[in-house]
All heavy atoms as a GROMACS GRO file, in nm:
protein
  536
    1MET      N    1   2.253  -1.879  -0.100
    1MET     CA    2   2.255  -1.838  -0.238
    1MET      C    3   2.189  -1.945  -0.326
    1MET      O    4   2.126  -1.911  -0.425
    1MET     CB    5   2.399  -1.812  -0.283
    1MET     CG    6   2.464  -1.691  -0.219
    1MET     SD    7   2.370  -1.538  -0.240
    1MET     CE    8   2.403  -1.501  -0.409
    2GLU      N    9   2.205  -2.068  -0.289
    2GLU     CA   10   2.147  -2.177  -0.369
    2GLU      C   11   1.994  -2.166  -0.376
    2GLU      O   12   1.934  -2.185  -0.480
    2GLU     CB   13   2.189  -2.312  -0.310
    2GLU     CG   14   2.153  -2.430  -0.394
    2GLU     CD   15   2.204  -2.559  -0.334
    2GLU    OE1   16   2.321  -2.561  -0.288
    2GLU    OE2   17   2.128  -2.656  -0.333
    3VAL      N   18   1.935  -2.133  -0.262
    3VAL     CA   19   1.789  -2.119  -0.256
    3VAL      C   20   1.744  -2.000  -0.340
    3VAL      O   21   1.644  -2.006  -0.412
    3VAL     CB   22   1.742  -2.104  -0.110
    3VAL    CG1   23   1.595  -2.071  -0.103
    3VAL    CG2   24   1.772  -2.229  -0.031
    4LEU      N   25   1.818  -1.890  -0.334
    4LEU     CA   26   1.780  -1.770  -0.407
    4LEU      C   27   1.784  -1.791  -0.558
    4LEU      O   28   1.709  -1.727  -0.632
    4LEU     CB   29   1.869  -1.653  -0.368
    4LEU     CG   30   1.850  -1.599  -0.227
    4LEU    CD1   31   1.950  -1.488  -0.198
    4LEU    CD2   32   1.708  -1.550  -0.206
    5GLN      N   33   1.867  -1.879  -0.605
    5GLN     CA   34   1.874  -1.907  -0.748
    5GLN      C   35   1.747  -1.975  -0.799
    5GLN      O   36   1.717  -1.972  -0.918
    5GLN     CB   37   1.996  -1.993  -0.780
    5GLN     CG   38   2.126  -1.919  -0.760
    5GLN     CD   39   2.247  -2.007  -0.781
    5GLN    OE1   40   2.236  -2.127  -0.801
    5GLN    NE2   41   2.365  -1.946  -0.776
    6LYS      N   42   1.669  -2.033  -0.709
    6LYS     CA   43   1.546  -2.102  -0.747
    6LYS      C   44   1.423  -2.011  -0.740
    6LYS      O   45   1.314  -2.053  -0.778
    6LYS     CB   46   1.525  -2.223  -0.656
    6LYS     CG   47   1.635  -2.326  -0.668
    6LYS     CD   48   1.614  -2.438  -0.570
    6LYS     CE   49   1.732  -2.535  -0.575
    6LYS     NZ   50   1.719  -2.642  -0.476
    7VAL      N   51   1.441  -1.891  -0.694
    7VAL     CA   52   1.329  -1.799  -0.677
    7VAL      C   53   1.280  -1.751  -0.813
    7VAL      O   54   1.358  -1.717  -0.901
    7VAL     CB   55   1.371  -1.677  -0.591
    7VAL    CG1   56   1.265  -1.570  -0.591
    7VAL    CG2   57   1.403  -1.721  -0.450
    8GLU      N   58   1.147  -1.752  -0.828
    8GLU     CA   59   1.085  -1.696  -0.948
    8GLU      C   60   1.010  -1.571  -0.907
    8GLU      O   61   0.933  -1.572  -0.812
    8GLU     CB   62   0.986  -1.795  -1.009
    8GLU     CG   63   1.046  -1.879  -1.116
    8GLU     CD   64   0.940  -1.961  -1.188
    8GLU    OE1   65   0.842  -1.903  -1.238
    8GLU    OE2   66   0.957  -2.082  -1.191
    9VAL      N   67   1.030  -1.465  -0.981
    9VAL     CA   68   0.966  -1.337  -0.951
    9VAL      C   69   0.828  -1.334  -1.016
    9VAL      O   70   0.812  -1.374  -1.131
    9VAL     CB   71   1.052  -1.220  -1.003
    9VAL    CG1   72   0.982  -1.087  -0.977
    9VAL    CG2   73   1.190  -1.222  -0.938
   10GLU      N   74   0.730  -1.288  -0.941
   10GLU     CA   75   0.593  -1.268  -0.991
   10GLU      C   76   0.564  -1.120  -0.988
   10GLU      O   77   0.573  -1.057  -0.883
   10GLU     CB   78   0.493  -1.339  -0.900
   10GLU     CG   79   0.435  -1.463  -0.954
   10GLU     CD   80   0.329  -1.518  -0.862
   10GLU    OE1   81   0.228  -1.449  -0.834
   10GLU    OE2   82   0.351  -1.630  -0.815
   11TYR      N   83   0.527  -1.065  -1.101
   11TYR     CA   84   0.494  -0.922  -1.108
   11TYR      C   85   0.344  -0.904  -1.116
   11TYR      O   86   0.275  -0.980  -1.184
   11TYR     CB   87   0.558  -0.857  -1.231
   11TYR     CG   88   0.708  -0.848  -1.224
   11TYR    CD1   89   0.789  -0.943  -1.283
   11TYR    CD2   90   0.767  -0.743  -1.156
   11TYR    CE1   91   0.927  -0.934  -1.276
   11TYR    CE2   92   0.906  -0.734  -1.148
   11TYR     CZ   93   0.984  -0.829  -1.209
   11TYR     OH   94   1.121  -0.820  -1.201
   12GLU      N   95   0.295  -0.805  -1.048
   12GLU     CA   96   0.155  -0.762  -1.057
   12GLU      C   97   0.156  -0.617  -1.104
   12GLU      O   98   0.232  -0.536  -1.053
   12GLU     CB   99   0.085  -0.772  -0.921
   12GLU     CG  100   0.068  -0.910  -0.868
   12GLU     CD  101  -0.042  -0.989  -0.939
   12GLU    OE1  102  -0.133  -0.927  -0.999
   12GLU    OE2  103  -0.035  -1.112  -0.934
   13MET      N  104   0.074  -0.587  -1.200
   13MET     CA  105   0.066  -0.451  -1.253
   13MET      C  106  -0.058  -0.382  -1.196
   13MET      O  107  -0.166  -0.442  -1.189
   13MET     CB  108   0.057  -0.454  -1.406
   13MET     CG  109   0.177  -0.521  -1.471
   13MET     SD  110   0.330  -0.429  -1.451
   13MET     CE  111   0.304  -0.296  -1.561
   14PHE      N  112  -0.041  -0.258  -1.155
   14PHE     CA  113  -0.149  -0.178  -1.101
   14PHE      C  114  -0.152  -0.043  -1.169
   14PHE      O  115  -0.047   0.012  -1.201
   14PHE     CB  116  -0.130  -0.155  -0.950
   14PHE     CG  117  -0.140  -0.279  -0.868
   14PHE    CD1  118  -0.028  -0.354  -0.840
   14PHE    CD2  119  -0.262  -0.321  -0.820
   14PHE    CE1  120  -0.036  -0.470  -0.766
   14PHE    CE2  121  -0.272  -0.437  -0.746
   14PHE     CZ  122  -0.159  -0.511  -0.719
   15SER      N  123  -0.270   0.009  -1.188
   15SER     CA  124  -0.283   0.147  -1.235
   15SER      C  125  -0.242   0.239  -1.121
   15SER      O  126  -0.280   0.214  -1.006
   15SER     CB  127  -0.427   0.178  -1.275
   15SER     OG  128  -0.468   0.094  -1.380
   16GLY      N  129  -0.171   0.342  -1.152
   16GLY     CA  130  -0.129   0.436  -1.049
   16GLY      C  131  -0.234   0.543  -1.026
   16GLY      O  132  -0.340   0.543  -1.088
   17TRP      N  133  -0.204   0.633  -0.938
   17TRP     CA  134  -0.291   0.748  -0.913
   17TRP      C  135  -0.203   0.870  -0.914
   17TRP      O  136  -0.092   0.871  -0.863
   17TRP     CB  137  -0.367   0.734  -0.782
   17TRP     CG  138  -0.280   0.707  -0.663
   17TRP    CD1  139  -0.228   0.800  -0.578
   17TRP    CD2  140  -0.230   0.581  -0.618
   17TRP    NE1  141  -0.151   0.740  -0.481
   17TRP    CE2  142  -0.150   0.603  -0.505
   17TRP    CE3  143  -0.245   0.449  -0.662
   17TRP    CZ2  144  -0.085   0.502  -0.436
   17TRP    CZ3  145  -0.181   0.349  -0.594
   17TRP    CH2  146  -0.103   0.375  -0.481
   18LYS      N  147  -0.251   0.974  -0.978
   18LYS     CA  148  -0.172   1.096  -0.991
   18LYS      C  149  -0.231   1.206  -0.904
   18LYS      O  150  -0.231   1.322  -0.939
   18LYS     CB  151  -0.167   1.139  -1.138
   18LYS     CG  152  -0.097   1.036  -1.224
   18LYS     CD  153  -0.084   1.081  -1.365
   18LYS     CE  154  -0.026   0.966  -1.445
   18LYS     NZ  155   0.085   0.997  -1.523
   19THR      N  156  -0.279   1.165  -0.789
   19THR     CA  157  -0.341   1.256  -0.695
   19THR      C  158  -0.253   1.268  -0.572
   19THR      O  159  -0.200   1.169  -0.524
   19THR     CB  160  -0.479   1.199  -0.652
   19THR    OG1  161  -0.553   1.167  -0.768
   19THR    CG2  162  -0.555   1.296  -0.568
   20ASP      N  163  -0.238   1.388  -0.523
   20ASP     CA  164  -0.163   1.409  -0.399
   20ASP      C  165  -0.242   1.349  -0.283
   20ASP      O  166  -0.358   1.383  -0.262
   20ASP     CB  167  -0.142   1.559  -0.377
   20ASP     CG  168  -0.064   1.590  -0.251
   20ASP    OD1  169   0.003   1.499  -0.197
   20ASP    OD2  170  -0.071   1.706  -0.206
   21THR      N  171  -0.179   1.259  -0.209
   21THR     CA  172  -0.246   1.194  -0.096
   21THR      C  173  -0.197   1.246   0.038
   21THR      O  174  -0.241   1.197   0.142
   21THR     CB  175  -0.224   1.041  -0.102
   21THR    OG1  176  -0.084   1.016  -0.099
   21THR    CG2  177  -0.286   0.981  -0.225
   22SER      N  178  -0.110   1.345   0.038
   22SER     CA  179  -0.049   1.390   0.165
   22SER      C  180  -0.150   1.451   0.262
   22SER      O  181  -0.125   1.456   0.381
   22SER     CB  182   0.065   1.487   0.138
   22SER     OG  183   0.017   1.603   0.072
   23ALA      N  184  -0.266   1.495   0.214
   23ALA     CA  185  -0.367   1.552   0.303
   23ALA      C  186  -0.465   1.446   0.353
   23ALA      O  187  -0.549   1.476   0.438
   23ALA     CB  188  -0.442   1.664   0.233
   24ALA      N  189  -0.455   1.324   0.302
   24ALA     CA  190  -0.548   1.218   0.343
   24ALA      C  191  -0.523   1.182   0.489
   24ALA      O  192  -0.410   1.163   0.532
   24ALA     CB  193  -0.530   1.095   0.254
   25ARG      N  194  -0.630   1.170   0.565
   25ARG     CA  195  -0.620   1.131   0.706
   25ARG      C  196  -0.712   1.015   0.740
   25ARG      O  197  -0.708   0.962   0.849
   25ARG     CB  198  -0.653   1.250   0.798
   25ARG     CG  199  -0.553   1.364   0.787
   25ARG     CD  200  -0.412   1.322   0.830
   25ARG     NE  201  -0.316   1.428   0.813
   25ARG     CZ  202  -0.240   1.447   0.705
   25ARG    NH1  203  -0.251   1.365   0.602
   25ARG    NH2  204  -0.155   1.546   0.699
   26LYS      N  205  -0.798   0.978   0.644
   26LYS     CA  206  -0.890   0.866   0.662
   26LYS      C  207  -0.885   0.779   0.536
   26LYS      O  208  -0.846   0.826   0.428
   26LYS     CB  209  -1.034   0.917   0.682
   26LYS     CG  210  -1.054   1.000   0.806
   26LYS     CD  211  -1.197   1.048   0.817
   26LYS     CE  212  -1.216   1.149   0.707
   26LYS     NZ  213  -1.331   1.229   0.707
   27TRP      N  214  -0.925   0.654   0.553
   27TRP     CA  215  -0.927   0.559   0.442
   27TRP      C  216  -1.002   0.616   0.321
   27TRP      O  217  -0.956   0.608   0.208
   27TRP     CB  218  -0.991   0.428   0.490
   27TRP     CG  219  -1.014   0.329   0.382
   27TRP    CD1  220  -1.133   0.298   0.324
   27TRP    CD2  221  -0.916   0.248   0.318
   27TRP    NE1  222  -1.115   0.201   0.228
   27TRP    CE2  223  -0.982   0.169   0.223
   27TRP    CE3  224  -0.778   0.234   0.333
   27TRP    CZ2  225  -0.916   0.077   0.142
   27TRP    CZ3  226  -0.711   0.143   0.253
   27TRP    CH2  227  -0.780   0.067   0.159
   28ASN      N  228  -1.117   0.674   0.345
   28ASN     CA  229  -1.199   0.726   0.236
   28ASN      C  230  -1.139   0.847   0.166
   28ASN      O  231  -1.186   0.886   0.059
   28ASN     CB  232  -1.341   0.757   0.284
   28ASN     CG  233  -1.419   0.631   0.314
   28ASN    OD1  234  -1.394   0.526   0.256
   28ASN    ND2  235  -1.512   0.639   0.407
   29ASP      N  236  -1.037   0.908   0.227
   29ASP     CA  237  -0.967   1.020   0.163
   29ASP      C  238  -0.872   0.971   0.053
   29ASP      O  239  -0.831   1.051  -0.032
   29ASP     CB  240  -0.886   1.100   0.265
   29ASP     CG  241  -0.972   1.170   0.369
   29ASP    OD1  242  -1.092   1.190   0.343
   29ASP    OD2  243  -0.918   1.203   0.476
   30LEU      N  244  -0.836   0.844   0.056
   30LEU     CA  245  -0.744   0.790  -0.045
   30LEU      C  246  -0.818   0.764  -0.176
   30LEU      O  247  -0.935   0.725  -0.177
   30LEU     CB  248  -0.684   0.658   0.004
   30LEU     CG  249  -0.585   0.666   0.118
   30LEU    CD1  250  -0.550   0.525   0.165
   30LEU    CD2  251  -0.460   0.740   0.075
   31PRO      N  252  -0.748   0.780  -0.289
   31PRO     CA  253  -0.809   0.746  -0.417
   31PRO      C  254  -0.841   0.596  -0.422
   31PRO      O  255  -0.770   0.515  -0.361
   31PRO     CB  256  -0.700   0.780  -0.519
   31PRO     CG  257  -0.600   0.863  -0.447
   31PRO     CD  258  -0.613   0.832  -0.302
   32PRO      N  259  -0.946   0.557  -0.492
   32PRO     CA  260  -0.983   0.415  -0.501
   32PRO      C  261  -0.868   0.325  -0.549
   32PRO      O  262  -0.853   0.213  -0.500
   32PRO     CB  263  -1.099   0.414  -0.601
   32PRO     CG  264  -1.159   0.551  -0.588
   32PRO     CD  265  -1.044   0.642  -0.560
   33LYS      N  266  -0.785   0.373  -0.639
   33LYS     CA  267  -0.673   0.292  -0.688
   33LYS      C  268  -0.571   0.268  -0.577
   33LYS      O  269  -0.511   0.161  -0.570
   33LYS     CB  270  -0.607   0.356  -0.809
   33LYS     CG  271  -0.695   0.352  -0.932
   33LYS     CD  272  -0.628   0.417  -1.051
   33LYS     CE  273  -0.718   0.414  -1.172
   33LYS     NZ  274  -0.655   0.479  -1.286
   34ALA      N  275  -0.552   0.366  -0.490
   34ALA     CA  276  -0.462   0.348  -0.376
   34ALA      C  277  -0.522   0.248  -0.278
   34ALA      O  278  -0.452   0.162  -0.223
   34ALA     CB  279  -0.437   0.482  -0.307
   35GLN      N  280  -0.652   0.257  -0.256
   35GLN     CA  281  -0.720   0.162  -0.168
   35GLN      C  282  -0.708   0.020  -0.222
   35GLN      O  283  -0.680  -0.074  -0.146
   35GLN     CB  284  -0.868   0.198  -0.153
   35GLN     CG  285  -0.892   0.328  -0.080
   35GLN     CD  286  -1.039   0.365  -0.076
   35GLN    OE1  287  -1.126   0.287  -0.116
   35GLN    NE2  288  -1.069   0.485  -0.029
   36ASN      N  289  -0.725   0.004  -0.353
   36ASN     CA  290  -0.712  -0.129  -0.414
   36ASN      C  291  -0.572  -0.186  -0.396
   36ASN      O  292  -0.555  -0.305  -0.369
   36ASN     CB  293  -0.746  -0.123  -0.563
   36ASN     CG  294  -0.892  -0.095  -0.589
   36ASN    OD1  295  -0.976  -0.114  -0.502
   36ASN    ND2  296  -0.923  -0.047  -0.708
   37TYR      N  297  -0.471  -0.101  -0.411
   37TYR     CA  298  -0.333  -0.144  -0.394
   37TYR      C  299  -0.308  -0.191  -0.250
   37TYR      O  300  -0.250  -0.298  -0.228
   37TYR     CB  301  -0.237  -0.031  -0.431
   37TYR     CG  302  -0.094  -0.066  -0.404
   37TYR    CD1  303  -0.026  -0.156  -0.486
   37TYR    CD2  304  -0.026  -0.010  -0.297
   37TYR    CE1  305   0.106  -0.189  -0.461
   37TYR    CE2  306   0.105  -0.043  -0.272
   37TYR     CZ  307   0.171  -0.132  -0.354
   37TYR     OH  308   0.301  -0.166  -0.328
   38ILE      N  309  -0.354  -0.116  -0.154
   38ILE     CA  310  -0.335  -0.152  -0.013
   38ILE      C  311  -0.406  -0.283   0.018
   38ILE      O  312  -0.350  -0.370   0.086
   38ILE     CB  313  -0.384  -0.037   0.079
   38ILE    CG1  314  -0.294   0.086   0.061
   38ILE    CG2  315  -0.387  -0.082   0.224
   38ILE    CD1  316  -0.351   0.214   0.117
   39ARG      N  317  -0.527  -0.300  -0.032
   39ARG     CA  318  -0.601  -0.426  -0.010
   39ARG      C  319  -0.528  -0.544  -0.075
   39ARG      O  320  -0.524  -0.653  -0.019
   39ARG     CB  321  -0.744  -0.416  -0.063
   39ARG     CG  322  -0.831  -0.326   0.018
   39ARG     CD  323  -0.850  -0.380   0.160
   39ARG     NE  324  -0.928  -0.287   0.240
   39ARG     CZ  325  -0.900  -0.252   0.362
   39ARG    NH1  326  -0.795  -0.301   0.423
   39ARG    NH2  327  -0.975  -0.168   0.428
   40PHE      N  328  -0.470  -0.523  -0.193
   40PHE     CA  329  -0.394  -0.629  -0.258
   40PHE      C  330  -0.276  -0.671  -0.170
   40PHE      O  331  -0.252  -0.790  -0.151
   40PHE     CB  332  -0.342  -0.586  -0.395
   40PHE     CG  333  -0.246  -0.684  -0.453
   40PHE    CD1  334  -0.292  -0.796  -0.520
   40PHE    CD2  335  -0.109  -0.667  -0.440
   40PHE    CE1  336  -0.203  -0.889  -0.572
   40PHE    CE2  337  -0.020  -0.759  -0.491
   40PHE     CZ  338  -0.068  -0.871  -0.557
   41VAL      N  339  -0.202  -0.574  -0.119
   41VAL     CA  340  -0.086  -0.605  -0.034
   41VAL      C  341  -0.131  -0.683   0.088
   41VAL      O  342  -0.071  -0.784   0.125
   41VAL     CB  343  -0.010  -0.477   0.005
   41VAL    CG1  344   0.098  -0.507   0.109
   41VAL    CG2  345   0.051  -0.412  -0.118
   42GLU      N  346  -0.238  -0.639   0.152
   42GLU     CA  347  -0.292  -0.711   0.269
   42GLU      C  348  -0.324  -0.856   0.235
   42GLU      O  349  -0.285  -0.948   0.308
   42GLU     CB  350  -0.420  -0.645   0.320
   42GLU     CG  351  -0.401  -0.525   0.404
   42GLU     CD  352  -0.532  -0.475   0.460
   42GLU    OE1  353  -0.635  -0.479   0.391
   42GLU    OE2  354  -0.530  -0.430   0.576
   43ASN      N  355  -0.395  -0.876   0.127
   43ASN     CA  356  -0.434  -1.012   0.088
   43ASN      C  357  -0.314  -1.096   0.048
   43ASN      O  358  -0.308  -1.216   0.077
   43ASN     CB  359  -0.536  -1.007  -0.027
   43ASN     CG  360  -0.668  -0.951   0.018
   43ASN    OD1  361  -0.708  -0.966   0.133
   43ASN    ND2  362  -0.737  -0.884  -0.072
   44HIS      N  363  -0.218  -1.034  -0.017
   44HIS     CA  364  -0.100  -1.107  -0.065
   44HIS      C  365  -0.010  -1.155   0.050
   44HIS      O  366   0.040  -1.266   0.048
   44HIS     CB  367  -0.021  -1.021  -0.163
   44HIS     CG  368   0.082  -1.095  -0.239
   44HIS    ND1  369   0.050  -1.186  -0.338
   44HIS    CD2  370   0.217  -1.094  -0.230
   44HIS    CE1  371   0.162  -1.238  -0.385
   44HIS    NE2  372   0.264  -1.184  -0.323
   45ILE      N  373   0.008  -1.068   0.150
   45ILE     CA  374   0.095  -1.107   0.261
   45ILE      C  375   0.020  -1.173   0.375
   45ILE      O  376   0.080  -1.230   0.465
   45ILE     CB  377   0.178  -0.987   0.314
   45ILE    CG1  378   0.087  -0.878   0.372
   45ILE    CG2  379   0.266  -0.931   0.204
   45ILE    CD1  380   0.162  -0.764   0.440
   46GLY      N  381  -0.114  -1.162   0.373
   46GLY     CA  382  -0.195  -1.227   0.475
   46GLY      C  383  -0.190  -1.160   0.611
   46GLY      O  384  -0.217  -1.223   0.713
   47VAL      N  385  -0.157  -1.031   0.611
   47VAL     CA  386  -0.147  -0.955   0.736
   47VAL      C  387  -0.221  -0.823   0.717
   47VAL      O  388  -0.199  -0.754   0.617
   47VAL     CB  389   0.000  -0.926   0.772
   47VAL    CG1  390   0.011  -0.841   0.896
   47VAL    CG2  391   0.078  -1.055   0.788
   48PRO      N  392  -0.308  -0.786   0.810
   48PRO     CA  393  -0.377  -0.657   0.796
   48PRO      C  394  -0.280  -0.540   0.810
   48PRO      O  395  -0.191  -0.542   0.895
   48PRO     CB  396  -0.479  -0.656   0.910
   48PRO     CG  397  -0.462  -0.781   0.985
   48PRO     CD  398  -0.351  -0.860   0.927
   49ILE      N  399  -0.297  -0.442   0.725
   49ILE     CA  400  -0.216  -0.320   0.733
   49ILE      C  401  -0.280  -0.229   0.836
   49ILE      O  402  -0.400  -0.203   0.832
   49ILE     CB  403  -0.205  -0.254   0.595
   49ILE    CG1  404  -0.124  -0.346   0.503
   49ILE    CG2  405  -0.144  -0.114   0.606
   49ILE    CD1  406  -0.112  -0.299   0.362
   50LYS      N  407  -0.201  -0.181   0.929
   50LYS     CA  408  -0.252  -0.098   1.039
   50LYS      C  409  -0.231   0.051   1.016
   50LYS      O  410  -0.307   0.133   1.066
   50LYS     CB  411  -0.186  -0.138   1.171
   50LYS     CG  412  -0.210  -0.283   1.210
   50LYS     CD  413  -0.355  -0.305   1.243
   50LYS     CE  414  -0.378  -0.446   1.292
   50LYS     NZ  415  -0.518  -0.476   1.312
   51TRP      N  416  -0.125   0.087   0.946
   51TRP     CA  417  -0.093   0.228   0.922
   51TRP      C  418  -0.051   0.246   0.776
   51TRP      O  419   0.018   0.161   0.721
   51TRP     CB  420   0.024   0.272   1.010
   51TRP     CG  421  -0.004   0.269   1.156
   51TRP    CD1  422   0.016   0.164   1.240
   51TRP    CD2  423  -0.060   0.373   1.235
   51TRP    NE1  424  -0.023   0.197   1.368
   51TRP    CE2  425  -0.069   0.326   1.367
   51TRP    CE3  426  -0.102   0.502   1.208
   51TRP    CZ2  427  -0.120   0.403   1.471
   51TRP    CZ3  428  -0.152   0.579   1.310
   51TRP    CH2  429  -0.160   0.529   1.440
   52VAL      N  430  -0.090   0.359   0.719
   52VAL     CA  431  -0.047   0.395   0.584
   52VAL      C  432   0.012   0.535   0.591
   52VAL      O  433  -0.054   0.629   0.636
   52VAL     CB  434  -0.165   0.393   0.484
   52VAL    CG1  435  -0.122   0.442   0.347
   52VAL    CG2  436  -0.225   0.254   0.475
   53GLY      N  437   0.137   0.546   0.547
   53GLY     CA  438   0.202   0.676   0.543
   53GLY      C  439   0.173   0.746   0.411
   53GLY      O  440   0.183   0.686   0.305
   54VAL      N  441   0.135   0.874   0.419
   54VAL     CA  442   0.102   0.949   0.297
   54VAL      C  443   0.187   1.076   0.284
   54VAL      O  444   0.158   1.161   0.200
   54VAL     CB  445  -0.048   0.984   0.294
   54VAL    CG1  446  -0.132   0.860   0.278
   54VAL    CG2  447  -0.091   1.063   0.416
   55GLY      N  448   0.289   1.088   0.366
   55GLY     CA  449   0.375   1.206   0.360
   55GLY      C  450   0.494   1.190   0.452
   55GLY      O  451   0.519   1.083   0.507
   56LYS      N  452   0.566   1.300   0.471
   56LYS     CA  453   0.692   1.296   0.545
   56LYS      C  454   0.675   1.304   0.697
   56LYS      O  455   0.756   1.249   0.771
   56LYS     CB  456   0.780   1.414   0.502
   56LYS     CG  457   0.820   1.408   0.358
   56LYS     CD  458   0.899   1.531   0.321
   56LYS     CE  459   0.930   1.534   0.174
   56LYS     NZ  460   1.004   1.653   0.136
   57SER      N  461   0.574   1.372   0.743
   57SER     CA  462   0.563   1.396   0.888
   57SER      C  463   0.479   1.288   0.956
   57SER      O  464   0.410   1.210   0.893
   57SER     CB  465   0.501   1.534   0.914
   57SER     OG  466   0.364   1.533   0.878
   58ARG      N  467   0.486   1.286   1.088
   58ARG     CA  468   0.409   1.190   1.167
   58ARG      C  469   0.259   1.211   1.150
   58ARG      O  470   0.181   1.119   1.166
   58ARG     CB  471   0.445   1.202   1.314
   58ARG     CG  472   0.579   1.148   1.346
   58ARG     CD  473   0.606   1.158   1.494
   58ARG     NE  474   0.738   1.104   1.522
   58ARG     CZ  475   0.772   1.049   1.635
   58ARG    NH1  476   0.684   1.042   1.733
   58ARG    NH2  477   0.892   1.002   1.653
   59GLU      N  478   0.220   1.332   1.122
   59GLU     CA  479   0.078   1.361   1.104
   59GLU      C  480   0.024   1.305   0.973
   59GLU      O  481  -0.097   1.297   0.954
   59GLU     CB  482   0.054   1.513   1.108
   59GLU     CG  483   0.079   1.576   1.244
   59GLU     CD  484   0.228   1.597   1.273
   59GLU    OE1  485   0.305   1.620   1.177
   59GLU    OE2  486   0.266   1.587   1.390
   60CYS      N  487   0.112   1.267   0.883
   60CYS     CA  488   0.072   1.215   0.752
   60CYS      C  489   0.055   1.066   0.755
   60CYS      O  490   0.112   0.991   0.676
   60CYS     CB  491   0.176   1.256   0.646
   60CYS     SG  492   0.185   1.431   0.619
   61MET      N  493  -0.024   1.018   0.850
   61MET     CA  494  -0.049   0.876   0.867
   61MET      C  495  -0.199   0.851   0.871
   61MET      O  496  -0.274   0.928   0.929
   61MET     CB  497   0.014   0.824   0.997
   61MET     CG  498   0.164   0.836   1.004
   61MET     SD  499   0.249   0.730   0.890
   61MET     CE  500   0.217   0.570   0.960
   62ILE      N  501  -0.238   0.739   0.812
   62ILE     CA  502  -0.376   0.695   0.821
   62ILE      C  503  -0.379   0.571   0.908
   62ILE      O  504  -0.310   0.473   0.879
   62ILE     CB  505  -0.435   0.664   0.682
   62ILE    CG1  506  -0.436   0.792   0.597
   62ILE    CG2  507  -0.574   0.604   0.694
   62ILE    CD1  508  -0.478   0.768   0.454
   63GLN      N  509  -0.454   0.576   1.015
   63GLN     CA  510  -0.469   0.462   1.105
   63GLN      C  511  -0.581   0.376   1.050
   63GLN      O  512  -0.693   0.422   1.030
   63GLN     CB  513  -0.502   0.511   1.246
   63GLN     CG  514  -0.504   0.404   1.348
   63GLN     CD  515  -0.530   0.459   1.489
   63GLN    OE1  516  -0.562   0.575   1.506
   63GLN    NE2  517  -0.516   0.374   1.586
   64MET      N  518  -0.551   0.248   1.026
   64MET     CA  519  -0.646   0.159   0.959
   64MET      C  520  -0.731   0.078   1.056
   64MET      O  521  -0.819   0.007   1.015
   64MET     CB  522  -0.570   0.064   0.867
   64MET     CG  523  -0.481   0.132   0.767
   64MET     SD  524  -0.574   0.210   0.638
   64MET     CE  525  -0.626   0.067   0.549
   65PHE      N  526  -0.705   0.085   1.186
   65PHE     CA  527  -0.780   0.003   1.281
   65PHE      C  528  -0.860   0.088   1.376
   65PHE      O  529  -0.850   0.205   1.379
   65PHE     CB  530  -0.688  -0.092   1.358
   65PHE     CG  531  -0.573  -0.022   1.427
   65PHE    CD1  532  -0.583   0.017   1.559
   65PHE    CD2  533  -0.454   0.002   1.360
   65PHE    CE1  534  -0.477   0.080   1.622
   65PHE    CE2  535  -0.348   0.064   1.422
   65PHE     CZ  536  -0.360   0.104   1.553
   0.00000   0.00000   0.00000
């Protein structure tokens, strides 16, 4: 708990997208704002994202590699 009291939160603001992405199956099917968000997360955590979920079912996945 002592360590957590020293944590400072950093917020990043992103424009959203109001487009249904559930039919996307490839990277290029995603809106540019969604692509920018995913790239930001990758760069921020330093780990490549391999899968992006765009819906409820297993078929609603974009394989990034």
